[in-house]
N, C-alpha and C positions, 0 to 999 in steps of 0.2 A: 715235806721238808721246808723249813723256813727260808724265805728269800735271802740270798746273800747280798748284803749292802756293801757299797764301795764309797770312798770319800766323794767321788763324783756325784753319787746319788744324793748326797747332802748339800750339793751346790758348789763344791770346790773341785776345779778341774786342773789337776797337776800338769796334764799334757798342754793345756792352754797356757799355763805359766811358763813351761819350757819353750813354747813357741814364741811368747812375748820376749823372752831373753834373747833368742836368736835374732828377732827383728830389731832389737836395740843395740846389739853387740858392737856393730861398726860405729854407730853414732857415739857410743860411750868411749870407745878406744880413741876416737879422734880428739878427745879432750885431754888425753894424758900428757902430762909434763914429764921432763926427765927424772923428776924426783919420785915418780910413782913406781912402786915395787909390786910384783905379783900381777895377777890377771883377774878379769871379771869372774865372779863366782865364788870367791873365797868367803870365809866367815867374817872377815874384816878387811877394810881398805888399808893399804900400807903406803906411807908417804915419808920419805927421808929428807929432813931439812939439809940444805947444802952446807957442809962443814966450812966454817971460816967466813961465810957470807955475812953473818951477824955477830956483833960483839955482845949485845944483850937482847936476844930475840924475845919478844912478847907475843904470845899467841892470843888472837882475838876471835871469839866465836859468836855466832848468831843463828837464831832459828826463827822461822816464820812460815806462814801459809798464804794462800791466795784469798781465803774468805769467801763471801757469798758471790763474788764475781763468777765463781764456778757455775752458778745457776744459769748464767748466760751461755756458757759453753754447752750445758745440757740442752737448753732451749734450742740453740742453733746447730747442735751436733757438730761443733767446731772445737777441736781439742789441741790444735798445734801451737797455740799462743800462751796458754796458761802455765806451761812449763817455764817459760821465760819469766813470768810473774813470780813464780816460786823462787827462782834464782835471784832475781833482782831485789826482792824484798830482803833477802839475806845478805848478799854481797854489798849492797848499798849501805846497809846498816853498819857492817864492820869497816867499810871504807871510811866512814866519818871519824873513826878513831885513828886513821892513818894506815890501816892494814891493807896489805896486798892479799887478795883472796888466793888461797893455795888449793883447797879442795872442797868438794861439795858432796853431800849425800842427800838422797830424796827418799820420802816415804809416801807410797801411793796405796790407798785402801779403796777397793772396788766392791760393788755388790756382786756382779758377775764378771769374770775376767774375759774381756774382749781383747785379744792380742793386738789387733790393729789400732784400737783406741789407746791402749797402753803405749804402743809404739809412737803414736802421734804426740802424746803427752811427754814421753821421755826424750824424744827427738828435740822437742822444744827446750827441755831442760839442758840437753847436751849442747845445743847450739848456743844457748845463753852462757853456759860454762866456758865454751871455747872463746866467745867474744870477751868474756870477763877475765880470761887468762887462768881460770882455775880448772882443776881436773875433777871430773865426775868419777869418784873412786869407789862408790858403793851405793846401795839403795835397797829398798824393800818394797815388794808388791804383795799386798795382802788381799786375798779374796775372802770377803766376809759375807757369805750368803745369809740373807735375811736381816742383815744389819743396815746395809745401804740398798736402796732400790736398784733394780737392774738398769744399767746405763749411767749410773751416778757414781761419783768417787770423791775422795778428798785427797789433797796433796799438801805435804809439808816439806820444808827444806832445812838443811843444816850446813852452814858454811864455817870454815876455819881459815883464818888469815894470819899473817905475821907482820910485825912492825918493829923496827929498831926502837928500843926503849926511849932513846933521845928524841925520836921523831913522833912519839905517841901524842896524839891530839886530844887534849882535855880542855876544860874551860879556864885553866889557870892563866893563860896568856891573854885572854880577851880583855881589852881595856877601852876606856872612853875614847871616842874618835875613830875606832876601827871601822872599816868599810865592810858592808854586807853585799856580797855578790850573789846573783842567782843564775843557775843554769836551767834552761827550759825543761819542762816535763814532756812526755809524749802523749799526754792526755790525762784521763782520770787515774791512771795507774791502778792500784789494787786496794784503794781505801774508799770508804763511804758508800759501798755498793748496796747496803741495806736501804739507804735513802735514795740512791739512784733507782733501784728496782721499784720502790714505792712510787716515785715520781713517774718513771717511764712506763711501767707495766700495770700498776694499780690505777694511778690517776689518768694517765694518757691512754692506757689501753693498747700500747704498742705490742706487736708480736716479735719484733726484732728485725724484720726485713723491710721496714718502711724507709724510703729514701728521704733524707733531710737536706734540703737545699743549702742551708747554712753550713752544713758539715761536708757536703760534697760526697757523701757516702751514706750507707744505711746506718740506722741507730745501733744495730747490732755490731757492725764493723767498727764503729767508733768506740763502743764500750768494751770491745774485746781487744782493742789495741794494747799490746803488752807494755808493762812497766819498763821505762828506759833504764838501761844499764850504764852506770856512771864510772866504773873503774878505768876504762880506756881514756876518758877525758881527764880524770882527776888524779890518777896515780903519778903522772909526770909532774903535776903541780905540787903534790905532797913531797916528791923527791927533791924538787928544785927551789921551793920557796918556803918561807917561814909562815905557815898557816896557823892562825890562832884558834880557829874553830870551824867545824863543819856540821851541817844539819841535813838529814834526810827527811824531807817533808812527807810523812806518812800519816797514819791515823792520828787525828788531833790537829791536823793542819798546821797553820802558822803559830797559833796561840799555845799549843801544847808542846810542840817540838823545838822551836827556837830557844825557849828558856833552858832546855836541857844542855845547851852549849854555852851558857852564860854563868859568870860568877853571881852570887846572890845580890850584890849591890849594883849590877848592871842591867840595862834594858835595851831594847831595840826599837827604833822607829823605821817603819817601812813605808815607802811611797809606791802605791799600787798602780800609779799612772805610768810608771817607767816601762813596763812590759805590756805586750798585747795579750790580753786574756783570751785563751782559746774559746771558740764559739760554744763548745759543749757546756762550759760552766755558765755562760750567759743563759743558755737555753734551760738548763736545770734550774737555775734561779727563777726564771720566768714561769716555767711550767709548774714548779712546786710552790711558787710564792715564798721562797726561802729568804729569810733575813740575811743580809750580806755578812754580818758577823758570824752567823751560823755556817755560811759557805766557807769562810776562811778558817773556821775551826774544824771543818770536816774534810775539805778537799785541798789539793796542792795549788789550785787556781792557776796553773801554768808554770809554776816554779817547783822543780822536783828536788833540787840539791842547792844548798847554800854554803858559801865559803866566806869565812870572816878573817880579815887580815888588816894590817896597818895600811894607811893610805898609799904609801910608797910601794909596798908589796902588791897591793891590789892593782895598781897600774901595770906592774910587770906581769901579773897573772892575766890581766885582760889582754895584754899584748901577745902573750904566748898562746892563749886560747884563740885569738884572732888569726895567728899564724897557722893554727891547726884547723881553721875554719869552723870553730865552735862558737855558737852564740852565747853571750854572757851579758847580764844586765847589772848595773850598780843600783841596787834596790833599797839601800838604807844605810843607817849608821848605828853604832853602839853609843849609848848615852848612859849617864848615871840614872838609876831608877830602882824600881821595885821588882826586878826579875820578871818583867812582863814585856808584852809586845803591843805597840800602837801602830795602827794602819791608817794611812790617809791617802788621799789622791784618787783620781778616777771617779768611780761610782761610790767609793767608800769613804766614810768619815767616822773614825772610831771615837 
């Protein structure tokens, strides 16, 4: 008699999938807002917009992943931070258009389903959702035997937010003389990791557990620091002030991202001496002998979120952030120009 095969024999363990759901259930439910309908396990997540809260609601959506930063999680077998990266890359993107994040969904694809590993990742997602004020209302964990190596995975996120049409942030209001404010990053965030890995692991030969004096921690701990979540700091500013533009400094650094928030006839001048560049960026530049312009077009260099406002509003914004004990720097000005960015000051001369 021929051997009877099961789905598990092909590398897909349904029981392990069910166990992972049980392990994450409480974390997911802790993110629910009053607008969430239904329960975990449905075919779709349900979210009811509060009737009467918005005159002209505009839904804003975003999707992103964590990229090759995941290689570090695999190397160090540490999976509790990358979930925050997935959330942050999405909610920070929709935030810059003025949107309050409402709900989030994740997609996790694994080579072999390890329920504890999945739970670590999703708990990171849930914690970041809770901090951002958005509900984790659905997701997918796909066990793809033979597609990803055992122990490895990929994660992507999808966020939906809402903004009153009159509060939608576009480039239309940005004008000459506007002030550019910068909020600090938590480190490298989730961009430029192909270059980071080449410098740290190919050129320097690090394994991840080396203690770096300038960082006060191991190189692995520094590089796995999760992307900062900006909704908590920025949503009150969007509500209370006339913000002309916002920029999430992600892939492409200063040069590619800032022009996305500018009218064609405007440019931005940045003074990089205004803020203290985190040590990790100085080390990456030295270790890799990377040109400073390349650094600023690859990394956030210590500034993860930018707010553009009139000089008067900028002063009020700085005052409110100070009251909330949030650090903010006045890093530049909007000028007439060719839709580009010029950086001067400190070690840099554009």
